[in-house]
C-alpha positions as CSV (number, residue, x, y, z in Angstrom):
1,X,21.6,17.1,-5.5
2,X,23.2,13.6,-5.2
3,X,25.6,12.4,-7.8
4,X,23.8,11.1,-10.9
5,X,25.0,8.9,-13.8
6,X,24.8,9.2,-17.5
7,X,22.1,7.2,-19.1
8,X,24.6,5.3,-21.1
9,X,26.5,4.4,-18.0
10,X,23.2,3.3,-16.3
11,X,22.6,0.9,-19.2
12,X,26.1,-0.3,-19.1
13,X,25.9,-1.0,-15.4
14,X,22.7,-2.9,-15.9
15,X,23.8,-4.9,-18.8
16,X,27.2,-5.6,-17.3
17,X,25.7,-7.0,-14.1
18,X,27.2,-4.3,-11.9
19,X,23.8,-3.6,-10.2
20,X,22.9,-7.3,-9.8
21,X,23.6,-7.3,-6.0
22,X,21.0,-4.6,-5.5
23,X,18.6,-6.2,-7.9
24,X,18.9,-9.5,-6.1
25,X,17.6,-7.8,-2.9
26,X,14.7,-6.4,-4.9
27,X,13.8,-9.3,-7.3
28,X,15.5,-12.4,-6.0
29,X,12.2,-14.1,-5.2
30,X,10.3,-12.9,-8.2
31,X,9.4,-14.8,-11.3
32,X,12.4,-14.2,-13.6
33,X,14.5,-12.8,-10.7
34,X,17.4,-10.5,-11.3
35,X,17.5,-11.1,-15.1
36,X,13.9,-10.0,-15.5
37,X,14.3,-7.0,-13.3
38,X,17.5,-6.0,-15.1
39,X,15.8,-6.1,-18.5
40,X,12.8,-4.2,-17.2
41,X,14.9,-1.4,-15.9
42,X,17.1,-1.3,-19.0
43,X,14.0,-0.9,-21.2
44,X,12.8,2.0,-19.1
45,X,16.2,3.7,-19.5
46,X,15.7,3.3,-23.2
47,X,12.3,4.7,-23.1
48,X,13.5,7.7,-21.0
49,X,16.2,8.4,-23.5
50,X,13.8,8.3,-26.4
51,X,11.3,10.6,-24.7
52,X,13.7,13.1,-23.1
53,X,16.9,12.7,-25.0
54,X,20.4,11.4,-24.0
55,X,21.8,14.6,-22.5
56,X,22.2,14.8,-18.8
57,X,22.6,12.4,-16.0
58,X,19.7,10.6,-14.3
59,X,18.9,8.1,-11.5
60,X,17.0,4.8,-11.1
61,X,14.4,4.2,-8.4
62,X,12.1,1.4,-7.1
63,X,9.2,1.6,-4.8
64,X,7.2,-1.5,-3.7
65,X,3.5,-2.1,-3.3
66,X,2.2,-3.2,0.1
67,X,0.1,-5.8,1.7
68,X,-2.1,-5.3,4.9
69,X,-1.3,-8.2,7.1
70,X,-3.1,-7.2,10.3
71,X,-5.5,-4.3,11.1
72,X,-8.4,-3.9,8.7
73,X,-9.7,-0.3,8.8
74,X,-7.8,0.5,12.0
75,X,-5.2,3.2,10.8
76,X,-7.8,5.9,10.2
77,X,-8.8,5.7,13.9
78,X,-5.2,6.1,15.0
79,X,-4.9,2.4,15.6
80,X,-2.3,-0.3,14.9
81,X,-1.5,-2.1,11.7
82,X,0.9,-4.8,10.5
83,X,1.9,-4.2,6.9
84,X,4.5,-5.5,4.5
85,X,6.2,-4.4,1.3
86,X,5.8,-6.9,-1.6
87,X,7.8,-7.9,-4.5
88,X,5.8,-5.9,-7.1
89,X,7.0,-2.3,-7.6
90,X,7.0,0.9,-9.5
91,X,10.3,1.6,-11.2
92,X,11.4,5.1,-12.5
93,X,14.1,6.9,-14.3
94,X,14.3,10.6,-13.4
95,X,16.5,13.7,-13.7
96,X,16.2,17.4,-13.0
97,X,15.1,19.5,-16.0
98,X,15.8,23.1,-14.8
99,X,12.1,23.9,-15.6
100,X,9.2,25.0,-13.3
101,X,7.4,21.8,-14.3
102,X,7.4,18.0,-14.0
103,X,7.2,16.1,-17.2
104,X,5.8,12.6,-16.4
105,X,5.5,9.6,-18.7
106,X,3.9,6.5,-17.2
107,X,2.9,3.2,-18.9
108,X,-0.6,3.1,-19.9
109,X,-1.3,6.7,-19.3
110,X,-1.0,9.9,-21.4
111,X,2.1,12.0,-20.7
112,X,1.6,14.9,-18.2
113,X,3.2,18.3,-17.9
114,X,2.7,19.4,-14.3
115,X,3.3,23.1,-13.5
116,X,5.1,24.0,-10.2
117,X,4.4,27.7,-10.5
118,X,1.4,27.9,-8.2
119,X,1.6,25.1,-5.6
120,X,-1.7,25.7,-3.6
121,X,-4.5,23.0,-3.3
122,X,-7.3,23.4,-5.7
123,X,-10.5,21.4,-5.2
124,X,-10.8,21.2,-9.1
125,X,-7.6,19.0,-9.0
126,X,-8.9,16.5,-6.3
127,X,-8.6,12.9,-7.3
128,X,-6.0,13.8,-9.9
129,X,-2.6,12.2,-9.6
130,X,-0.9,15.4,-10.9
131,X,-2.1,17.1,-7.7
132,X,-0.1,14.6,-5.7
133,X,3.1,15.6,-7.5
134,X,2.4,19.3,-6.8
135,X,1.7,18.5,-3.1
136,X,4.8,16.5,-2.6
137,X,7.0,19.3,-4.2
138,X,5.2,21.9,-2.1
139,X,5.9,20.0,1.2
140,X,9.6,19.6,0.4
141,X,9.8,23.3,-0.3
142,X,8.1,24.0,3.1
143,X,10.8,21.8,4.7
144,X,13.5,24.1,3.2
145,X,14.5,22.2,0.0
146,X,14.9,23.8,-3.4
147,X,12.7,21.2,-5.1
148,X,12.3,21.9,-8.8
149,X,11.2,20.4,-12.0
150,X,12.2,17.0,-13.3
151,X,11.6,14.5,-16.1
152,X,10.5,11.0,-15.2
153,X,9.5,7.8,-16.9
154,X,7.7,5.2,-14.7
155,X,6.3,1.7,-15.2
156,X,4.5,-0.4,-12.6
157,X,3.5,-4.0,-12.0
158,X,1.8,-3.2,-8.7
159,X,-1.8,-4.4,-9.4
160,X,-4.3,-1.8,-9.5
161,X,-7.5,-2.4,-7.4
162,X,-5.7,-5.2,-5.7
163,X,-5.4,-3.6,-2.2
164,X,-1.6,-3.5,-2.9
165,X,-1.7,0.4,-2.9
166,X,-0.6,1.4,-6.3
167,X,-1.6,5.0,-5.5
168,X,0.5,5.0,-2.3
169,X,3.4,3.5,-4.1
170,X,3.2,6.3,-6.7
171,X,3.2,9.0,-3.9
172,X,6.2,7.4,-2.2
173,X,8.0,7.1,-5.5
174,X,7.5,10.8,-6.4
175,X,8.7,11.7,-2.8
176,X,11.8,9.4,-3.2
177,X,12.7,11.0,-6.5
178,X,12.3,14.6,-5.0
179,X,14.3,13.5,-2.0
180,X,17.3,12.3,-4.0
181,X,17.3,14.9,-6.7
182,X,16.7,18.0,-4.6
183,X,17.1,17.1,-0.8
184,X,20.3,15.2,-0.8
185,X,18.5,12.0,0.4
186,X,18.0,13.6,3.8
187,X,14.3,12.5,4.2
188,X,14.0,9.1,5.9
189,X,11.5,6.5,4.4
190,X,9.0,7.5,7.1
191,X,9.4,11.2,6.3
192,X,8.7,10.4,2.7
193,X,5.5,8.5,3.7
194,X,4.3,11.4,5.8
195,X,4.9,13.8,2.9
196,X,2.9,11.4,0.7
197,X,0.0,11.4,3.2
198,X,0.1,15.3,3.3
199,X,-0.2,15.5,-0.5
200,X,-3.1,13.0,-0.5
201,X,-4.9,14.7,2.3
202,X,-4.4,18.3,1.2
203,X,-3.9,18.4,-2.6
204,X,-5.7,15.1,-3.7
205,X,-8.7,15.6,-1.3
206,X,-8.6,12.1,0.3
207,X,-8.6,12.0,4.1
208,X,-6.4,8.8,4.2
209,X,-4.3,7.5,7.1
210,X,-0.6,6.7,6.9
211,X,-0.5,2.9,6.6
212,X,-0.2,2.5,2.8
213,X,2.6,5.1,2.4
214,X,4.5,3.8,5.4
215,X,4.4,0.2,4.2
216,X,5.6,1.2,0.7
217,X,8.4,3.3,2.1
218,X,9.7,1.1,4.9
219,X,10.3,-2.4,3.4
220,X,9.8,-5.8,5.1
221,X,7.1,-6.3,7.7
222,X,6.3,-3.5,10.0
223,X,4.2,-3.1,13.2
224,X,3.0,0.6,13.1
225,X,1.2,2.2,16.0
226,X,-0.6,5.5,14.9
227,X,-1.6,6.7,18.4
228,X,0.5,9.7,17.8
229,X,-0.3,10.0,14.0
230,X,2.4,12.5,13.3
231,X,5.1,10.4,15.0
232,X,4.1,6.8,14.6
233,X,5.8,4.1,16.4
234,X,7.4,1.7,13.9
235,X,8.8,-1.7,14.7
236,X,10.2,-4.0,12.1
237,X,9.2,-7.8,12.4
238,X,11.5,-10.4,10.8
239,X,9.5,-13.1,9.0
240,X,10.2,-15.5,6.1
241,X,7.0,-17.2,5.2
242,X,8.6,-19.3,2.4
243,X,11.1,-20.7,4.8
244,X,8.2,-21.6,7.1
245,X,6.5,-23.4,4.3
246,X,3.8,-20.9,3.2
247,X,3.1,-18.6,0.3
248,X,1.3,-15.3,0.5
249,X,-1.5,-15.1,-2.1
250,X,-3.7,-12.2,-3.0
251,X,-6.9,-13.2,-4.9
252,X,-8.7,-10.7,-7.0
253,X,-12.5,-11.4,-6.8
254,X,-13.2,-9.7,-10.1
255,X,-16.0,-7.5,-8.6
256,X,-17.0,-4.2,-10.0
257,X,-15.2,-1.4,-8.1
258,X,-17.4,1.4,-9.5
259,X,-19.4,3.7,-7.3
260,X,-18.0,2.3,-4.0
261,X,-16.7,5.6,-2.6
262,X,-19.7,6.0,-0.2
263,X,-19.3,2.4,1.1
264,X,-15.6,3.0,1.9
265,X,-16.1,6.4,3.4
266,X,-19.1,5.1,5.5
267,X,-16.6,3.1,7.7
268,X,-14.4,5.9,9.0
269,X,-17.6,8.1,9.0
270,X,-19.6,5.8,11.3
271,X,-16.5,5.0,13.5
272,X,-15.8,8.8,13.8
273,X,-19.5,9.4,14.7
274,X,-19.3,6.9,17.6
275,X,-16.1,8.7,18.8
276,X,-17.8,12.1,18.5
277,X,-20.6,11.0,20.8
278,X,-17.9,10.7,23.5
279,X,-16.2,14.0,22.6
280,X,-13.3,12.5,20.6
281,X,-12.4,12.4,16.9
282,X,-11.1,8.8,16.7
283,X,-12.0,5.6,18.5
284,X,-8.5,5.1,19.8
285,X,-9.2,7.8,22.2
286,X,-12.5,6.3,23.5
287,X,-12.8,3.6,26.1
288,X,-14.7,0.6,24.7
289,X,-16.3,0.1,28.1
290,X,-17.8,3.6,27.9
291,X,-19.5,2.6,24.6
292,X,-20.9,-0.6,26.0
293,X,-22.3,1.2,29.0
294,X,-24.1,3.6,26.7
295,X,-25.3,1.2,24.0
296,X,-29.0,2.2,24.1
297,X,-28.2,5.9,23.6
298,X,-25.6,5.1,20.9
299,X,-28.1,2.8,19.1
300,X,-30.8,5.5,19.2
301,X,-28.5,8.2,17.6
302,X,-26.3,6.1,15.2
303,X,-28.0,2.7,14.7
304,X,-26.5,-0.7,15.1
305,X,-24.0,-0.9,12.3
306,X,-21.9,2.0,13.7
307,X,-21.6,0.1,17.0
308,X,-20.6,-3.2,15.3
309,X,-18.0,-1.3,13.3
310,X,-16.6,0.3,16.4
311,X,-16.4,-3.2,18.1
312,X,-14.5,-4.4,15.0
313,X,-12.0,-1.6,15.5
314,X,-11.3,-2.5,19.1
315,X,-10.9,-6.2,18.4
316,X,-8.7,-5.9,15.5
317,X,-6.6,-3.1,17.1
318,X,-6.0,-5.4,20.1
319,X,-5.0,-8.3,17.7
320,X,-2.3,-6.4,15.8
321,X,0.4,-6.2,18.4
322,X,-0.3,-9.9,19.3
323,X,0.0,-10.8,15.7
324,X,3.4,-9.0,15.5
325,X,4.7,-10.8,18.6
326,X,3.5,-14.2,17.2
327,X,5.4,-13.5,13.9
328,X,8.4,-12.4,15.8
329,X,8.4,-15.6,17.8
330,X,7.8,-17.8,14.7
331,X,4.4,-18.9,16.2
332,X,2.6,-19.3,12.9
333,X,-0.4,-21.2,14.4
334,X,-1.2,-18.4,16.8
335,X,-0.7,-15.9,14.0
336,X,-2.9,-17.7,11.7
337,X,-5.7,-18.1,14.3
338,X,-5.7,-14.2,14.7
339,X,-5.8,-13.8,10.9
340,X,-9.0,-15.8,10.9
341,X,-10.4,-13.9,13.8
342,X,-9.7,-10.6,12.0
343,X,-11.4,-12.0,8.8
344,X,-14.5,-13.1,10.8
345,X,-14.7,-9.7,12.5
346,X,-14.5,-7.9,9.1
347,X,-17.3,-10.1,7.9
348,X,-19.6,-9.9,10.9
349,X,-19.0,-6.5,12.5
350,X,-17.2,-4.3,9.9
351,X,-19.4,-5.6,7.1
352,X,-17.1,-4.9,4.2
353,X,-17.4,-8.1,2.3
354,X,-19.9,-6.9,-0.2
355,X,-21.9,-3.6,-0.8
356,X,-25.5,-3.5,0.5
357,X,-27.9,-4.1,-2.3
358,X,-27.9,-6.8,-5.0
359,X,-27.2,-10.0,-3.0
360,X,-26.5,-11.9,-6.1
361,X,-23.1,-10.4,-6.4
362,X,-20.9,-11.4,-3.4
363,X,-17.6,-12.1,-5.1
364,X,-15.4,-11.5,-2.1
365,X,-17.7,-13.7,0.0
366,X,-17.3,-16.5,-2.6
367,X,-13.5,-16.2,-2.6
368,X,-13.5,-16.5,1.2
369,X,-15.8,-19.6,1.0
370,X,-13.6,-21.3,-1.6
371,X,-10.5,-20.4,0.4
372,X,-12.1,-22.1,3.4
373,X,-13.0,-25.1,1.4
374,X,-9.6,-25.6,-0.1
375,X,-7.4,-24.8,2.9
376,X,-9.7,-26.9,5.3
377,X,-8.1,-25.5,8.4
378,X,-4.6,-25.1,7.1
379,X,-3.0,-21.6,6.8
380,X,-5.4,-18.7,7.0
381,X,-7.4,-16.2,4.9
382,X,-9.2,-12.9,5.3
383,X,-10.6,-9.9,3.5
384,X,-7.8,-7.6,2.4
385,X,-7.7,-3.8,2.3
386,X,-10.8,-1.8,1.8
387,X,-13.0,-4.7,1.1
388,X,-16.5,-4.6,-0.5
389,X,-15.3,-5.5,-4.1
390,X,-11.6,-6.1,-3.7
391,X,-9.3,-8.8,-2.8
392,X,-8.7,-11.7,-0.3
393,X,-5.5,-12.4,1.3
394,X,-4.4,-16.1,2.0
395,X,-1.4,-17.8,3.6
396,X,-1.2,-21.1,1.7
397,X,0.9,-24.2,2.5
398,X,3.5,-24.6,-0.3
399,X,2.5,-28.1,-0.8
400,X,-1.1,-26.9,-1.5
401,X,-0.2,-23.9,-3.6
402,X,-0.6,-25.3,-7.1
403,X,-4.0,-26.8,-6.2
404,X,-5.1,-23.5,-4.4
405,X,-4.2,-21.3,-7.4
406,X,-5.7,-23.6,-10.0
407,X,-9.0,-23.9,-8.2
408,X,-9.2,-20.2,-7.6
409,X,-8.4,-19.3,-11.2
410,X,-11.0,-21.8,-12.6
411,X,-13.7,-19.8,-10.8
412,X,-12.3,-16.2,-10.9
413,X,-10.3,-16.3,-14.1
414,X,-6.7,-16.8,-15.1
415,X,-4.2,-14.6,-13.2
416,X,-6.6,-13.8,-10.5
417,X,-4.5,-15.5,-7.8
418,X,-1.2,-13.7,-7.3
419,X,1.6,-15.3,-5.4
420,X,3.7,-12.7,-3.6
421,X,6.6,-12.6,-1.3
422,X,7.7,-9.9,1.3
423,X,10.4,-7.6,0.0
424,X,12.9,-6.4,2.6
425,X,13.8,-3.3,0.8
426,X,11.5,-0.3,0.9
427,X,11.6,2.6,-1.5
428,X,15.0,3.1,-2.8
429,X,17.4,4.6,-5.3
430,X,19.0,1.8,-7.3
431,X,21.7,3.9,-8.9
């Protein structure tokens, strides 16, 4: 167990500004900056003291949300992605409790007591965040660490349903806490991401890829190649959008997210079905030319949409490394051109702009149309994340930002246009 601090000492360090250099790296570009981050953390320390008492040392943690910059629905086919950590985060105060249970308090949710006595997957617990905690502790134990119970208070400003991966940030936060309380901080950020994916796949029952967890864990902008999914290639890409004169915006379409599971799962399902016709489990292992040669047979067995979605994968997977290179070379015109190409491919081939059915509700499509109207060839925009009823990502010239946000919020509601920045620090222990 790494050295921990008394709760009173943590408050004194926050109030006395002794953690400001760390907070500057986390919150320097946020509204309110260091002062707001300091107050938010100090309030959480107070809540922890009220809930769990003052006795015993504890630690402070922060885990960012993430934004998908390149590669829409490519990771689950062992493809490439370009993702970045953002300046919204989950913060937590935690300490070991010596019990075979985790006692979890999180803003907006009832408190949970999660038993660690029988750490086996149970389908009855699928889709329950408590199962994620149990899976993460189980995996640390399998890796040889004496992971035990702990008390934790969390609060988050990572927007739910925004494509910023609040669930992955939660997994990475829990993994970071266990890593520092029980594993001496030995696990790397990528190790923690892989442990989070294990918990989501095995204990939560969701066959997700690794992009969300990796982006929350790593910090900054990362090119990630999942060809070897258990040992992904990660390359950091240095980029400062604000210095280049652009803001990163995420626009919430306000669409209803209910009953979309089948729509989301149809994408990896259809891509996987195409791969299976060629004896493979993912499209990354199938030659695109082979599919084109066998189009009549593939159409007869799977229909046209599966082919179109496969073609999207190949196009977007090819774009991602070129997008990373363009950013590294500060070639924003080339990067923006490929962002638009990706968005067009998602619309035409992947078809994740709106669910099939009631054509009167096409909120994401309307956000895209309004972004096109306002930007008028400047910057770039695309569907973000899973799609169907989610969010749109836009790179907006700073000189146009106020107008862009105002016009979006007139249509989609106050607070629907979120102005973000890339956070260089991934999941971290603050003190």
